[in-house]
C-alpha positions in Angstrom: 52.1 184.6 180.5 50.3 181.4 179.3 51.6 178.1 180.4 52.3 175.3 177.9 52.5 171.6 178.9 54.6 169.4 176.6 55.8 165.7 176.7 59.2 164.8 178.1 60.3 163.8 174.6 59.3 167.2 173.1 61.0 169.0 175.9 64.2 167.2 175.3 64.0 168.2 171.6 63.4 171.8 172.6 66.4 171.7 174.9 68.6 170.3 172.1 67.5 173.1 169.7 68.1 175.7 172.4 71.7 174.9 173.2 72.8 178.5 172.3 69.7 180.4 173.3 66.9 180.5 175.9 64.2 177.9 175.4 61.6 180.7 175.4 63.3 182.3 172.4 63.3 179.0 170.6 59.6 178.5 171.3 58.7 181.9 170.0 60.7 181.3 166.8 58.8 178.0 166.3 55.4 179.6 166.9 56.3 182.4 164.4 57.4 179.8 161.8 54.2 177.7 162.3 52.0 180.8 162.1 53.6 182.0 158.9 53.3 178.6 157.3 49.7 178.0 158.3 48.3 181.5 158.2 50.5 183.8 156.0 48.0 186.7 156.4 48.5 186.9 160.1 51.8 188.8 159.7 50.5 191.4 157.4 49.1 194.0 159.8 
C-alpha cells in the first residue's frame, strides 16, 4: 500500500473528521470526492 506523508496540522484535521470511523476510510472518501470533482470521467468505467 502506498505511503502518504502529511503535515501535523493536516493529520489533526483528518483525526477530527475521523472521530466515528477509521482514518483510512476517511482518506478514501476524500480521495473519491476529489477525483469526482476534478475528473468526473474517472468513475464511468
